[in-house]
C-alpha positions as CSV (number, residue, x, y, z in Angstrom):
1,M,148.0,18.0,76.2
2,H,144.5,16.9,77.1
3,P,144.2,13.3,78.0
4,A,141.4,12.7,75.1
5,Y,143.5,14.9,72.5
6,A,146.9,15.5,71.1
7,T,147.3,19.5,71.2
8,T,149.7,22.0,70.0
9,D,149.5,25.6,70.6
10,H,150.4,28.0,67.7
11,T,150.8,31.9,67.9
12,F,151.1,33.7,64.6
13,T,152.1,37.5,64.2
14,V,149.9,39.1,61.9
15,P,149.4,42.7,60.6
16,L,146.7,44.8,62.2
17,D,146.0,46.0,58.7
18,H,146.9,43.5,56.1
19,A,146.9,46.5,53.6
20,R,149.9,47.6,55.5
21,P,151.9,44.8,56.3
22,D,154.7,46.9,57.8
23,G,152.4,48.6,60.1
24,P,151.1,47.7,63.6
25,T,150.8,43.7,64.4
26,L,148.6,41.3,66.5
27,D,149.4,38.0,67.8
28,V,146.8,35.4,66.7
29,F,146.4,32.3,68.5
30,A,145.3,28.9,67.3
31,R,145.2,25.4,69.1
32,E,145.9,22.2,67.0
33,V,143.9,19.1,68.1
34,A,144.5,15.5,66.9
35,D,143.4,12.2,68.1
36,P,146.3,10.7,69.9
37,A,146.1,7.7,67.9
38,R,146.6,9.4,64.7
39,A,148.5,12.3,65.9
40,G,151.7,11.3,63.5
41,E,149.6,10.8,60.4
42,E,149.2,13.6,57.7
43,L,145.6,14.5,58.1
44,P,143.4,17.0,56.3
45,W,143.2,20.2,58.2
46,L,139.9,21.4,59.6
47,L,139.6,24.9,60.5
48,Y,137.0,26.0,63.1
49,L,135.5,29.4,62.9
50,Q,133.6,30.3,66.0
51,G,130.1,32.4,66.4
52,G,129.8,35.6,67.7
53,P,131.5,38.2,66.7
54,G,133.9,38.3,69.7
55,G,133.6,34.7,70.7
56,K,137.0,32.8,71.2
57,S,137.2,29.3,69.9
58,P,136.2,26.5,72.2
59,R,138.7,25.0,74.8
60,P,138.6,21.3,74.5
61,T,137.4,18.8,77.0
62,A,136.6,15.1,76.9
63,G,133.8,15.2,74.1
64,S,133.7,18.8,74.1
65,P,132.7,20.7,72.1
66,G,130.2,18.0,70.9
67,W,131.3,17.7,67.3
68,L,134.9,17.6,68.0
69,P,135.2,13.8,68.4
70,H,133.5,13.3,65.1
71,A,135.8,15.9,63.2
72,L,138.9,14.1,64.7
73,R,138.1,10.6,63.1
74,T,139.2,12.2,60.0
75,H,140.9,15.6,60.3
76,R,143.4,17.5,62.2
77,V,141.3,20.5,63.8
78,L,142.4,23.9,64.1
79,L,140.6,25.7,66.9
80,L,141.1,29.6,65.9
81,D,140.9,32.2,68.5
82,Q,139.8,35.2,65.9
83,R,141.8,38.3,66.5
84,G,140.7,40.4,69.5
85,T,139.3,37.1,71.1
86,G,141.1,34.6,73.6
87,R,144.8,34.5,73.5
88,S,144.8,36.8,70.2
89,T,145.8,40.1,71.5
90,P,142.6,40.2,73.2
91,V,140.1,43.4,72.8
92,T,139.0,44.1,76.5
93,A,137.4,47.3,78.4
94,R,141.1,47.9,79.9
95,E,142.7,47.9,76.4
96,A,140.0,50.1,75.2
97,A,140.3,52.7,78.2
98,R,144.0,53.1,76.8
99,F,142.9,54.8,73.8
100,E,142.5,58.7,74.6
101,D,140.7,59.2,71.3
102,P,137.6,57.4,70.4
103,R,138.1,58.0,66.7
104,R,141.5,56.1,67.1
105,L,139.8,53.2,68.8
106,A,137.0,53.2,66.3
107,D,139.6,53.1,63.5
108,H,141.4,50.4,65.4
109,L,137.9,48.2,65.9
110,G,137.3,48.6,62.4
111,H,140.3,46.0,61.5
112,F,138.3,43.4,63.5
113,R,135.8,42.5,61.0
114,A,135.4,39.3,58.8
115,D,137.6,40.7,55.9
116,A,140.7,40.8,58.6
117,I,140.1,37.5,60.0
118,V,140.0,35.8,57.0
119,D,143.4,37.6,55.8
120,D,144.5,36.1,59.3
121,A,143.4,32.4,58.3
122,E,144.9,32.4,54.8
123,L,148.5,33.7,56.5
124,I,148.0,30.8,59.1
125,R,147.0,28.4,56.4
126,R,150.1,29.3,54.1
127,R,152.4,28.9,57.4
128,L,151.1,25.2,58.2
129,C,149.7,23.8,54.9
130,G,151.9,25.5,52.4
131,D,149.8,25.6,49.0
132,T,147.5,22.9,50.2
133,P,143.9,24.1,50.7
134,W,142.0,23.1,53.9
135,E,138.4,22.6,55.0
136,T,136.5,24.8,57.3
137,L,133.7,24.5,60.0
138,G,131.8,27.6,60.6
139,Q,129.4,27.8,63.5
140,S,126.7,30.9,63.3
141,Y,128.9,34.0,62.4
142,G,131.4,31.4,61.3
143,G,129.2,30.8,58.6
144,F,129.5,34.7,57.9
145,L,133.3,34.2,58.0
146,T,133.1,31.4,55.3
147,L,131.2,33.3,52.8
148,T,134.0,36.2,53.2
149,Y,136.5,33.3,52.8
150,L,135.0,31.9,49.6
151,S,134.7,35.7,48.3
152,R,138.3,36.6,48.9
153,A,140.2,33.4,49.0
154,P,138.5,30.4,47.7
155,R,141.7,28.7,46.6
156,G,142.5,28.2,50.4
157,L,139.4,26.0,50.5
158,R,138.6,22.5,49.7
159,A,135.4,22.3,51.1
160,C,133.2,24.1,53.8
161,Y,130.7,23.4,56.3
162,V,128.1,25.8,57.8
163,A,125.7,25.4,60.7
164,G,123.1,28.3,61.5
165,G,125.3,31.0,59.7
166,L,124.4,31.7,56.0
167,P,123.6,35.8,56.1
168,G,121.9,37.7,53.3
169,L,124.6,38.8,50.9
170,T,123.2,42.3,50.4
171,V,120.7,43.0,53.4
172,T,121.3,46.0,55.5
173,A,121.0,46.0,59.3
174,D,117.7,47.6,59.1
175,D,116.5,44.2,56.8
176,V,117.9,42.1,59.6
177,Y,116.2,43.8,62.5
178,A,113.1,43.9,60.6
179,R,112.9,40.1,60.5
180,T,114.6,39.6,63.8
181,Y,112.0,41.2,66.2
182,P,109.3,39.0,65.2
183,R,111.1,36.0,65.6
184,V,112.3,37.1,69.2
185,R,108.4,37.9,69.9
186,D,107.1,34.5,68.9
187,R,110.1,32.9,71.0
188,C,109.2,35.0,74.3
189,R,105.7,33.8,73.7
190,E,106.6,29.9,73.2
191,Y,108.7,30.5,76.5
192,Y,105.5,31.8,78.3
193,A,103.5,28.9,76.9
194,R,105.9,26.5,78.6
195,Y,106.7,28.2,81.9
196,P,103.5,30.8,82.4
197,E,104.5,31.2,86.0
198,D,107.7,33.2,84.8
199,A,105.7,35.7,83.0
200,A,104.6,36.9,86.8
201,R,107.6,36.2,88.3
202,L,109.4,38.6,85.6
203,R,106.6,41.4,86.3
204,R,107.5,41.1,90.1
205,I,111.1,41.7,89.2
206,V,110.3,44.5,87.1
207,G,108.2,46.2,89.9
208,L,111.3,45.9,92.0
209,L,113.7,47.6,89.6
210,D,111.5,50.4,89.0
211,A,110.7,51.0,92.6
212,G,114.2,51.0,93.8
213,D,117.8,51.1,92.9
214,V,119.0,47.7,92.5
215,R,122.7,47.0,92.2
216,L,124.7,44.3,90.4
217,P,127.9,43.0,92.5
218,D,130.1,45.4,90.3
219,G,128.2,48.5,91.0
220,D,126.0,48.5,87.6
221,R,122.6,49.5,88.3
222,L,120.1,46.6,87.0
223,T,117.4,48.1,84.7
224,V,114.8,46.7,83.1
225,R,116.0,47.1,79.9
226,R,119.2,45.3,80.8
227,L,117.2,42.5,82.6
228,R,115.4,42.1,79.2
229,T,118.5,41.1,77.1
230,L,118.6,37.6,79.2
231,G,116.1,36.8,76.2
232,L,119.4,36.0,74.1
233,A,119.3,32.8,75.8
234,L,116.3,31.9,74.3
235,G,117.7,30.8,70.9
236,A,119.7,27.9,72.3
237,G,118.4,24.6,72.3
238,D,118.6,24.4,76.2
239,G,117.5,28.1,76.6
240,F,114.0,28.2,77.9
241,E,115.2,25.7,80.8
242,R,118.4,27.8,81.8
243,L,116.4,31.0,81.8
244,H,113.7,29.3,83.5
245,W,115.8,28.0,86.7
246,L,117.5,31.3,86.8
247,L,114.2,32.9,87.4
248,D,113.2,30.2,89.7
249,E,115.5,31.4,92.4
250,A,115.7,35.2,91.5
251,L,113.6,36.4,94.4
252,G,115.1,35.8,98.2
253,A,112.9,34.9,101.4
254,D,112.5,38.5,101.5
255,G,111.2,39.2,98.4
256,A,114.1,40.6,96.9
257,P,116.6,39.8,94.1
258,G,118.8,37.4,95.7
259,A,122.6,37.7,95.5
260,G,122.9,34.6,93.4
261,F,120.7,35.7,90.8
262,L,122.3,39.3,90.5
263,H,125.6,37.7,90.1
264,Q,124.2,35.4,87.2
265,V,122.7,38.5,85.8
266,M,125.8,40.4,86.0
267,T,127.9,37.6,84.2
268,L,125.2,37.0,81.5
269,T,124.7,40.6,80.8
270,G,128.2,42.2,81.4
271,H,130.0,41.5,78.1
272,V,133.4,41.1,80.4
273,D,134.5,38.2,78.3
274,A,133.8,39.2,74.9
275,P,132.9,42.9,74.6
276,L,133.7,42.8,70.4
277,F,130.3,40.4,70.4
278,A,128.4,44.0,71.3
279,V,130.9,46.4,69.8
280,L,130.8,44.7,66.2
281,Q,127.3,43.1,66.1
282,E,125.7,45.9,63.8
283,S,129.1,46.1,61.9
284,L,128.4,42.9,60.5
285,Y,126.0,44.2,58.2
286,G,127.9,47.4,57.2
287,Q,129.0,47.0,53.5
288,G,128.7,50.7,52.1
289,A,124.9,50.6,52.0
290,G,125.3,53.8,54.6
291,P,125.6,53.6,58.3
292,T,124.2,51.2,60.5
293,G,122.8,53.8,62.8
294,W,122.0,51.7,65.9
295,A,119.4,49.9,63.6
296,A,118.2,47.6,66.5
297,H,117.6,50.6,68.8
298,R,115.4,52.2,65.8
299,A,113.5,49.1,65.3
300,L,112.7,48.6,68.6
301,A,111.1,52.0,68.8
302,D,108.6,51.0,66.1
303,R,107.1,47.8,67.9
304,P,104.8,49.1,70.7
305,E,104.4,45.2,71.7
306,F,108.3,45.5,73.2
307,A,107.2,48.5,75.3
308,E,108.3,47.9,78.9
309,D,105.1,48.6,80.4
310,A,103.3,46.0,77.8
311,D,100.9,43.7,79.4
312,T,103.4,40.9,78.5
313,L,106.8,41.7,78.9
314,L,109.0,40.7,75.6
315,L,112.7,40.0,76.2
316,T,115.0,41.0,73.6
317,G,117.7,38.9,71.8
318,E,120.9,39.5,70.0
319,M,120.4,43.2,69.4
320,M,122.8,45.8,70.9
321,Y,121.5,49.4,71.8
322,P,123.3,52.5,72.6
323,W,122.4,52.6,76.4
324,M,124.5,49.5,76.7
325,F,127.5,51.3,76.3
326,R,126.7,54.1,79.0
327,E,125.2,51.3,81.5
328,I,127.2,48.4,81.6
329,A,130.8,48.5,83.0
330,G,132.3,46.3,80.7
331,L,131.3,48.4,77.7
332,R,131.8,52.1,78.8
333,P,135.1,52.3,77.4
334,F,133.9,51.8,73.9
335,A,130.9,54.2,74.2
336,E,132.1,57.0,72.1
337,A,133.9,54.6,69.5
338,A,130.9,52.4,69.3
339,D,128.9,55.6,68.3
340,L,131.4,56.3,65.4
341,L,131.3,52.8,64.1
342,A,127.3,53.3,64.0
343,A,127.7,56.3,62.1
344,R,130.4,54.9,59.6
345,A,129.0,54.9,56.2
346,D,132.5,53.5,54.0
347,W,132.3,49.8,55.4
348,P,134.1,47.8,52.7
349,P,131.9,44.9,51.2
350,L,132.5,41.4,52.8
351,Y,131.1,39.4,49.9
352,D,131.2,39.0,46.4
353,P,128.2,38.0,44.9
354,A,129.7,37.3,41.3
355,R,132.3,35.0,42.9
356,L,129.7,33.4,45.1
357,A,127.7,32.4,42.2
358,A,130.4,31.0,40.4
359,N,131.9,28.8,43.5
360,E,132.9,25.4,42.9
361,V,134.1,24.6,46.4
362,P,131.9,22.5,48.0
363,L,129.6,24.2,50.6
364,A,127.1,22.0,52.7
365,A,124.9,24.3,55.2
366,V,122.4,23.3,57.8
367,V,119.5,26.1,58.1
368,Y,117.7,25.8,61.3
369,H,114.2,26.2,60.3
370,D,113.5,28.1,63.6
371,D,116.5,30.2,64.2
372,M,115.9,32.8,66.5
373,Y,119.4,34.4,65.7
374,V,119.9,34.0,61.7
375,D,116.8,34.4,59.7
376,A,116.2,31.2,57.5
377,G,114.5,33.0,54.7
378,L,117.6,35.0,54.0
379,S,119.7,32.0,54.5
380,L,117.7,30.2,51.9
381,D,117.8,33.0,49.6
382,T,121.7,33.2,49.7
383,A,121.9,29.3,49.5
384,R,120.5,29.9,46.0
385,R,123.0,32.6,45.1
386,I,126.2,30.4,45.8
387,G,127.8,27.6,43.3
388,A,128.0,24.1,44.7
389,A,126.2,24.9,47.8
390,R,124.1,22.0,49.2
391,V,121.6,22.9,52.1
392,W,119.8,20.8,54.6
393,V,116.7,22.4,56.3
394,T,115.5,21.0,59.7
395,N,113.5,22.0,62.9
396,E,115.3,19.2,65.1
397,W,117.9,21.5,66.3
398,E,118.0,25.1,67.5
399,H,121.0,27.4,66.9
400,D,123.3,25.6,68.9
401,G,122.3,22.1,67.0
402,L,126.4,21.6,65.8
403,T,127.4,21.2,69.6
404,A,123.9,20.0,71.0
405,S,123.6,17.2,68.3
406,G,127.0,15.1,69.6
407,G,128.5,15.5,66.2
408,R,125.5,14.3,63.9
409,V,125.1,17.7,62.2
410,L,128.7,17.6,61.3
411,A,128.6,14.2,60.1
412,R,125.4,15.2,57.8
413,L,127.2,17.9,56.6
414,M,130.2,16.1,55.5
415,E,128.3,13.6,53.8
416,L,126.2,16.4,52.1
417,A,129.6,18.0,50.9
418,A,130.7,14.6,49.7
419,G,127.7,14.3,47.7
420,R,126.7,11.1,49.8
421,A,123.3,12.7,51.4
C-alpha cells in the first residue's frame, strides 16, 4: 500500500510456451493500483504495457508515473511486469549462465517476444475480468505489443491508447536502422549545437580511452564504442541535459575520468537491470523475412560519419551490437545465444495486417514528430492501415511524453478514442 494509492499484488502462473500448456511455467507479476477513494468501485481496467523490450512496469510513487493520477480518475490500473522482467521470473545474466547449451538458451529466449506477452495478458484478463474486455495503454514497445494484441485477441480489448509506439507492420530490421541512423545523427548535431563544449569534452575522453586502459567499477574496460552508447539518452525530453551534466563532471582535477563518472557510465550502459532490452532488441523486427543478422552493426559499417575517428564524434542510440555481448559483463552470458537469435530465420509474424485493417477496437495513438526511437513516417503509414485508428501528431513532446506531460498526453488519447477530440 502506498499512501497515494490502493495497491494489490498479483502473481499468475503461465506456460513458458502457450502452445504447450502442460510444459514449463513462469510466474508473471502485476500490481493493481486504484484511487483509495474509489478502491471499492467496479471501475474499468486499464492494462499498462511498458516500453522496452525487457523493462519492468513502473513502481508507483506519489504522482508518478506522470500519467497514473489521470488514469486513476476513471480506471483501475494494472501495472504488468512482462515475462522476464521485474518480479516476473526475471531473465538475468545469472539465470542465463545456468544454461550450459547456448541453443537451449536461445530457444528459451524465443518465448519472450510480443506474442507470448499478449497470451500472458489474455490469461490474466480472463482471471481478473472474466469475459469483460479491458483497455490498454502502451508506451513505446508497449505500442508494438498493442498491435500484436489487436492481431491475436481483439475481443479482449475495449479501447487502446498508444504513445510513441506504432511499428511498421512489415518492415525488416534493415529498414528500421536505415531510418534510425540519420535521426540519431541529426539529434547528435542538435545536442552539440546546444552544448558545443561537450564535443571537445567527449574528444578528450576518447583520447584518454585510446591512450590507456580505463576500467569501470565492475572491471569492464570503457571503450570508445561503449562510451558512444550514452547517446541512447538523447531521445528523451530531458536527455540533452542529463548527458550534459554527466559530461560536465566527467574529468577530475588530474584530467582523468572521475570515479563518479565511471560509476554512472557503468550503470547507464551495463544492462544489468534489463538485459532483455539488448538481447531482444532486433528480434522485435523478426517476422519470417530472414534473419535480422545484427542489422544495426551492418548498417553502421555503411555510415562513415559514425566512424570513431570522424571530426565530430557521433553517439549511437537504440542499437545493439555483437561486441556488447563480449565486452559488457551483464550481457556476456547471452553472447552465443544472441548470435543464434540474430541468425534465426523462422520468427513467426507478430502482426496480422488483414485483421488490423478490419479492426473495430478504438485505437488512439500519439506520434511524436521528432521521435528518435520510433520512426514517425513508419508510424503514420501503419496508422493508415488500421481500422478505427485515430492519430495525433505532435512535436511538443519527445519519446517520453506520456510521463513527461503529467497526464496531458493520456487525457488527449482518451478523448481521441472516445471521439471527443
